[in-house]
NUNUKOL-620088 format. One record per atom (N, C-alpha, C, O): x, y, z; residue number from 1; atom name. Coordinates in Angstrom, 2 decimals. Atoms other than C-alpha are relative to their C-alpha. Example, Ala and Ser with C-alpha at 12.3 -4.5 7.8 and 13.67 -1.06 7.14 Angstrom:
REM NUNUKOL-620088
      xx      yy      zz   i at
    0.89   -1.19    0.00   1  N
   12.30   -4.50    7.80   1 CA
    0.90    1.20    0.00   1  C
    1.94    1.18    0.66   1  O
   -0.82   -1.19   -0.06   2  N
   13.67   -1.06    7.14   2 CA
   -0.77    1.09    0.73   2  C
   -0.26    2.20    0.90   2  O
REM end
This chain:
REM NUNUKOL-620088
      xx      yy      zz   i at
   -0.16    1.10   -0.85   1  N
  175.46   62.21  286.70   1 CA
    1.33    0.45    0.02   1  C
    1.84    0.56   -1.10   1  O
   -1.07   -0.39   -0.72   2  N
  178.67   63.40  288.57   2 CA
    0.42   -1.27    1.14   2  C
   -0.24   -1.93    1.95   2  O
   -0.69    1.21    0.00   3  N
  181.26   60.97  289.31   3 CA
    1.14   -0.20    1.37   3  C
    2.23    0.38    1.43   3  O
   -1.12   -0.69   -1.47   4  N
  183.10   60.74  292.95   4 CA
    1.25   -0.84    0.24   4  C
    1.32   -2.05    0.06   4  O
   -1.02    0.71    0.13   5  N
  186.47   60.05  293.54   5 CA
   -0.32   -1.68    0.50   5  C
    0.29   -2.54   -0.14   5  O
    0.31    1.39   -0.56   6  N
  185.24   56.69  295.31   6 CA
   -0.32   -0.63   -1.26   6  C
    0.49   -1.43   -1.73   6  O
    0.94    0.54    1.50   7  N
  183.08   55.74  292.05   7 CA
    1.51   -0.25   -0.96   7  C
    2.00   -1.34   -1.27   7  O
   -1.34    0.30    0.74   8  N
  186.43   56.44  290.04   8 CA
    1.42   -1.39    0.61   8  C
    1.97   -2.23   -0.10   8  O
   -0.55    0.89   -0.20   9  N
  188.51   54.33  291.78   9 CA
   -0.80   -1.61   -0.24   9  C
   -0.57   -2.45   -1.11   9  O
    0.41    0.95    0.25  10  N
  186.44   51.76  292.26  10 CA
   -0.17   -0.81   -1.60  10  C
   -0.02   -2.03   -1.64  10  O
   -0.09    0.03    1.21  11  N
  186.11   51.54  288.41  11 CA
    1.57   -0.35   -0.58  11  C
    1.90   -1.16   -1.46  11  O
   -1.35   -0.08    0.65  12  N
  189.91   52.21  288.01  12 CA
    0.28   -2.07    0.40  12  C
    0.72   -2.97   -0.32  12  O
   -0.39    1.20   -0.70  13  N
  190.11   48.94  290.44  13 CA
   -0.70   -1.35   -0.97  13  C
   -0.10   -2.42   -0.94  13  O
    1.17    0.78    0.49  14  N
  187.13   46.94  288.24  14 CA
    1.18   -0.30   -1.73  14  C
    1.53   -1.37   -2.23  14  O
   -0.52   -0.16    1.37  15  N
  189.08   47.96  284.79  15 CA
    1.54   -0.62    0.47  15  C
    2.30   -0.82   -0.48  15  O
   -1.22    0.44   -0.10  16  N
  192.36   46.58  286.67  16 CA
    1.54    1.08   -0.60  16  C
    2.51    0.77   -1.30  16  O
   -1.01   -1.02    1.10  17  N
  194.41   50.34  285.80  17 CA
    0.08   -0.07    1.43  17  C
   -0.66   -0.64    2.24  17  O
   -0.51   -0.10   -1.31  18  N
  196.57   51.39  288.79  18 CA
    0.18    1.39   -0.01  18  C
    1.13    2.00   -0.50  18  O
   -0.28   -1.49    0.18  19  N
  195.71   54.89  289.37  19 CA
    0.01    0.73    2.15  19  C
   -0.66    0.82    3.18  19  O
   -0.39   -0.44   -1.67  20  N
  197.43   56.35  292.54  20 CA
   -1.36    0.77    0.41  20  C
   -2.29    1.01   -0.37  20  O
    0.86   -0.48   -1.16  21  N
  195.28   57.98  295.63  21 CA
    0.01    1.91   -0.89  21  C
   -1.00    2.60   -1.04  21  O
    0.06   -1.50    0.04  22  N
  196.42   61.73  294.34  22 CA
    0.07    0.21   -1.44  22  C
    0.43    1.36   -1.66  22  O
    0.51    0.24    1.44  23  N
  195.80   61.10  290.49  23 CA
   -2.14    0.12    0.34  23  C
   -2.89    0.85   -0.31  23  O
    1.12    0.31    0.11  24  N
  192.26   60.26  291.51  24 CA
   -1.19    1.40   -0.06  24  C
   -2.31    1.07   -0.46  24  O
    0.46   -0.95    0.45  25  N
  190.74   63.75  291.27  25 CA
    0.12    0.65   -0.70  25  C
   -0.80    1.46   -0.76  25  O
    0.12   -0.15    1.14  26  N
  191.67   64.69  288.56  26 CA
   -0.23   -0.79   -0.94  26  C
    0.11   -0.37   -2.05  26  O
    0.28    0.81    1.07  27  N
  190.54   61.71  286.61  27 CA
   -1.34   -0.10    0.01  27  C
   -2.13   -0.20   -0.92  27  O
    2.18   -0.32   -0.18  28  N
  186.82   62.00  288.32  28 CA
   -0.02    1.57   -0.77  28  C
   -0.87    1.64   -1.65  28  O
    0.29   -1.51    0.67  29  N
  187.10   65.96  287.04  29 CA
    0.24   -0.33   -1.30  29  C
   -0.98   -0.24   -1.47  29  O
   -0.41    0.43    0.94  30  N
  188.14   64.90  283.74  30 CA
   -0.93   -1.21   -1.00  30  C
   -1.08   -1.23   -2.22  30  O
    1.63    0.82    0.12  31  N
  184.96   61.74  283.89  31 CA
   -0.65    0.80   -0.29  31  C
   -1.34    0.77   -1.31  31  O
    1.57   -0.87    0.11  32  N
  182.79   64.77  284.65  32 CA
   -0.32    0.68   -0.95  32  C
   -1.41    0.80   -1.51  32  O
    0.07   -1.11    1.06  33  N
  183.77   67.19  282.40  33 CA
   -0.82   -1.31   -1.97  33  C
   -1.67   -1.09   -2.83  33  O
    0.65    0.79    1.39  34  N
  183.21   64.00  279.32  34 CA
   -1.41   -0.42    0.31  34  C
   -2.08   -0.94   -0.59  34  O
    1.56    0.42    0.15  35  N
  179.88   63.29  280.33  35 CA
   -0.36    1.11    0.39  35  C
   -1.57    0.92    0.54  35  O
    1.06   -0.90    0.29  36  N
  178.71   66.75  280.81  36 CA
    0.06    0.34   -1.28  36  C
   -0.76    1.16   -1.71  36  O
   -0.55   -0.85    1.61  37  N
  180.12   67.48  277.22  37 CA
   -1.08   -1.59   -0.41  37  C
   -1.80   -1.02   -1.23  37  O
    1.43    1.00    0.71  38  N
  177.21   63.80  276.12  38 CA
   -0.92    0.53    0.87  38  C
   -1.95    0.20    0.28  38  O
    1.40   -0.22   -0.52  39  N
  174.58   65.03  278.31  39 CA
   -0.61    1.43   -0.80  39  C
   -1.75    1.83   -1.00  39  O
    0.55   -1.24    0.97  40  N
  175.11   68.37  276.09  40 CA
   -0.29   -0.69   -1.42  40  C
   -1.07   -0.12   -2.18  40  O
    0.84    1.06    1.25  41  N
  174.49   65.62  273.10  41 CA
   -0.89   -0.52   -0.09  41  C
   -1.23   -1.00   -1.17  41  O
    1.04    0.76   -0.05  42  N
  171.98   64.24  273.92  42 CA
   -1.54    1.12    0.26  42  C
   -2.66    0.64    0.09  42  O
    0.49   -0.68    0.32  43  N
  170.12   67.35  274.22  43 CA
   -0.14    0.60   -1.11  43  C
   -0.96    1.49   -0.92  43  O
   -0.33   -0.55    1.16  44  N
  170.71   68.50  270.74  44 CA
   -1.26   -1.18   -0.93  44  C
   -1.27   -2.40   -0.74  44  O
    1.26    0.98   -0.42  45  N
  167.05   67.23  269.07  45 CA
    0.53   -0.13   -1.85  45  C
    1.08    0.72   -2.54  45  O
   -0.80    0.07    1.16  46  N
  167.95   65.63  265.70  46 CA
   -0.65   -1.41   -0.34  46  C
   -0.04   -2.48   -0.23  46  O
    0.99    0.13    0.22  47  N
  164.61   64.27  264.57  47 CA
   -0.02    0.03   -1.35  47  C
    0.12    1.24   -1.53  47  O
   -0.08    0.04    1.08  48  N
  164.59   63.75  261.01  48 CA
    1.80    0.13   -1.16  48  C
    2.18    0.29   -2.32  48  O
   -1.81    0.52    0.58  49  N
  168.72   63.17  260.68  49 CA
    0.39   -0.79   -0.23  49  C
    0.80   -1.50    0.69  49  O
   -0.39    1.56   -0.05  50  N
  169.71   60.28  258.82  50 CA
    1.40   -0.03    0.19  50  C
    2.23    0.84   -0.09  50  O
   -1.12    0.46   -0.65  51  N
  172.37   58.78  260.12  51 CA
    1.55   -0.10   -1.28  51  C
    1.45   -0.68   -2.36  51  O
   -1.29    0.40    1.24  52  N
  176.11   58.76  257.94  52 CA
    0.57   -0.89    0.35  52  C
    0.73   -1.38    1.47  52  O
   -1.11    1.45    0.09  53  N
  178.30   56.01  256.74  53 CA
    1.15    0.74    0.08  53  C
    2.08    0.00    0.40  53  O
   -0.90   -0.81   -0.02  54  N
  180.78   58.96  256.64  54 CA
    0.03    1.26   -0.50  54  C
   -0.52    1.54   -1.57  54  O
    0.53   -1.06    0.17  55  N
  181.01   62.26  256.80  55 CA
    0.69    1.39   -1.83  55  C
    0.47    2.46   -2.41  55  O
    0.04    0.27    2.07  56  N
  182.37   62.33  252.91  56 CA
   -0.67   -0.60   -0.49  56  C
   -1.23   -1.63   -0.14  56  O
    1.03    1.43    0.68  57  N
  180.57   61.34  250.11  57 CA
    0.83   -0.60   -0.96  57  C
    0.48   -0.35   -2.11  57  O
   -1.35    0.88    0.91  58  N
  183.44   59.36  248.33  58 CA
   -0.68   -0.84    0.25  58  C
   -1.15   -1.15    1.35  58  O
    0.45    1.98    0.18  59  N
  182.11   55.91  247.07  59 CA
    1.21   -0.78    0.04  59  C
    2.36   -0.36   -0.10  59  O
   -1.56    0.54    0.01  60  N
  184.46   53.30  247.32  60 CA
   -0.39   -0.91   -1.48  60  C
   -1.54   -1.10   -1.86  60  O
   -0.40    0.83    1.26  61  N
  185.57   51.11  243.95  61 CA
    0.20   -0.92    0.58  61  C
    1.03   -1.10    1.46  61  O
    0.24    1.28   -0.11  62  N
  184.37   47.84  243.96  62 CA
    0.95   -0.40   -1.26  62  C
    1.30    0.22   -2.27  62  O
   -1.10    0.84    0.24  63  N
  186.65   45.37  242.94  63 CA
   -0.81   -1.70   -0.97  63  C
   -2.00   -1.90   -0.74  63  O
    1.08    1.19    0.37  64  N
  185.19   41.88  241.05  64 CA
    0.68   -0.72    1.66  64  C
    1.58   -0.26    2.37  64  O
   -0.53    0.89   -1.42  65  N
  185.73   39.28  244.30  65 CA
   -0.19   -1.29   -0.79  65  C
   -1.11   -1.93   -1.31  65  O
   -0.32    1.50    0.53  66  N
  187.35   36.41  243.14  66 CA
    1.11   -0.13    1.28  66  C
    1.45    0.67    2.16  66  O
   -0.27    0.78   -0.95  67  N
  189.14   34.10  245.04  67 CA
    1.42   -0.53   -0.48  67  C
    1.48   -1.27   -1.45  67  O
   -1.54    0.30    0.09  68  N
  193.40   33.71  245.26  68 CA
    0.76   -0.82    0.91  68  C
    0.34   -1.00    2.05  68  O
   -0.46    0.51   -0.95  69  N
  195.94   31.77  246.63  69 CA
    0.79    1.12    0.08  69  C
    1.77    0.67    0.68  69  O
   -0.39   -1.00   -0.23  70  N
  197.38   35.18  246.71  70 CA
    1.59   -0.03   -0.79  70  C
    2.36    0.93   -0.75  70  O
   -1.59    0.08    0.36  71  N
  200.89   33.75  244.84  71 CA
    1.18    0.16    0.87  71  C
    2.29    0.57    0.51  71  O
   -0.98   -0.38   -1.33  72  N
  202.76   33.99  248.07  72 CA
    0.61   -1.12    1.06  72  C
    0.94   -1.03    2.24  72  O
   -0.18    1.20   -0.76  73  N
  203.54   30.80  249.12  73 CA
    1.17   -0.10    0.89  73  C
    1.21   -0.53    2.04  73  O
   -1.05    0.13   -0.52  74  N
  207.05   31.22  249.50  74 CA
    0.21    0.68    1.15  74  C
    0.61    0.52    2.30  74  O
   -0.41   -0.81   -1.72  75  N
  206.93   34.14  251.11  75 CA
   -0.21   -0.31    1.12  75  C
    0.61   -0.35    2.03  75  O
    1.09    0.62   -1.03  76  N
  204.37   32.95  253.31  76 CA
    1.45   -1.02    0.98  76  C
    2.13   -0.72    1.97  76  O
   -0.74    1.00   -1.02  77  N
  206.53   29.88  254.56  77 CA
    1.37   -0.16    0.31  77  C
    1.89   -1.13    0.86  77  O
   -0.80   -0.09    0.22  78  N
  209.52   31.38  254.03  78 CA
    1.18   -0.28    1.06  78  C
    2.33   -0.71    0.95  78  O
   -1.30   -0.58   -1.53  79  N
  210.98   32.22  257.99  79 CA
   -0.87   -1.84    0.82  79  C
   -0.64   -1.95    2.03  79  O
    0.24    0.84   -0.53  80  N
  208.93   28.22  258.65  80 CA
    1.18   -0.73    0.58  80  C
    2.32   -0.70    0.11  80  O
   -1.29    0.76    0.01  81  N
  211.03   26.09  260.26  81 CA
   -0.42   -1.90   -0.09  81  C
    0.04   -2.86    0.52  81  O
    0.05    1.25    0.81  82  N
  209.58   23.06  258.37  82 CA
   -1.60    0.27   -0.82  82  C
   -2.72    0.52   -0.36  82  O
    1.12   -0.60    1.03  83  N
  207.33   23.76  255.21  83 CA
    0.29   -1.41   -1.29  83  C
    1.36   -1.99   -1.49  83  O
   -0.44    1.11    0.81  84  N
  206.46   20.94  252.29  84 CA
   -1.27    0.50   -0.51  84  C
   -2.36    0.85   -0.06  84  O
    0.54   -1.00    1.31  85  N
  205.31   22.31  249.21  85 CA
   -1.00    0.81    0.05  85  C
   -2.20    0.57    0.07  85  O
    0.49   -1.44   -0.93  86  N
  204.27   25.35  250.21  86 CA
   -0.70    0.21    1.18  86  C
   -1.03    1.38    1.39  86  O
    0.95    0.55   -1.51  87  N
  202.31   24.19  253.69  87 CA
    1.06    0.47    0.96  87  C
    2.23    0.62    0.63  87  O
   -0.69    0.16   -0.84  88  N
  203.51   24.78  256.94  88 CA
    0.06   -1.69    0.88  88  C
   -1.01   -2.30    0.86  88  O
   -0.04    1.30   -0.22  89  N
  204.55   21.24  258.62  89 CA
   -0.17    0.39    1.51  89  C
    0.64    1.09    2.10  89  O
   -0.03    0.41   -1.15  90  N
  202.91   20.53  262.03  90 CA
   -0.55   -0.92    0.70  90  C
   -1.55   -1.59    0.45  90  O
    0.33    1.40   -0.75  91  N
  202.93   18.18  264.66  91 CA
   -0.92   -0.67    0.27  91  C
   -1.85    0.10    0.53  91  O
    1.14    0.50    0.08  92  N
  200.55   15.96  264.95  92 CA
   -1.13    0.17    1.50  92  C
   -0.62   -0.43    2.45  92  O
    0.84   -0.35   -1.11  93  N
  197.84   16.85  267.76  93 CA
   -0.80   -1.19    0.40  93  C
   -0.55   -1.96    1.32  93  O
    0.66    1.48   -0.40  94  N
  195.16   14.14  267.55  94 CA
    0.92   -0.64   -0.12  94  C
    1.96   -0.39   -0.73  94  O
   -0.75    1.42    0.08  95  N
  196.33   10.58  268.34  95 CA
   -1.00   -1.31   -0.39  95  C
   -0.52   -2.44   -0.47  95  O
REM end
């Protein structure tokens, strides 16, 4: 599937990208190279190949899932314009 400069221009407009007309042919060529590589990858036979979660065999260390307050209330509210008892004070929204 080859992309024309008109198609690239339309996609750029829809994406709200400011692409100059002089840049369109080069961008179309780059995108066509990418699409060509994707077509090469789709031709590879992957029958019987298990999906990978990672390219390395490393396993994550697990920790106990315990909820804490982080003991950081003073540090978190240090720059707050107004605070009370370790909480942010905000104006009332609903009357």
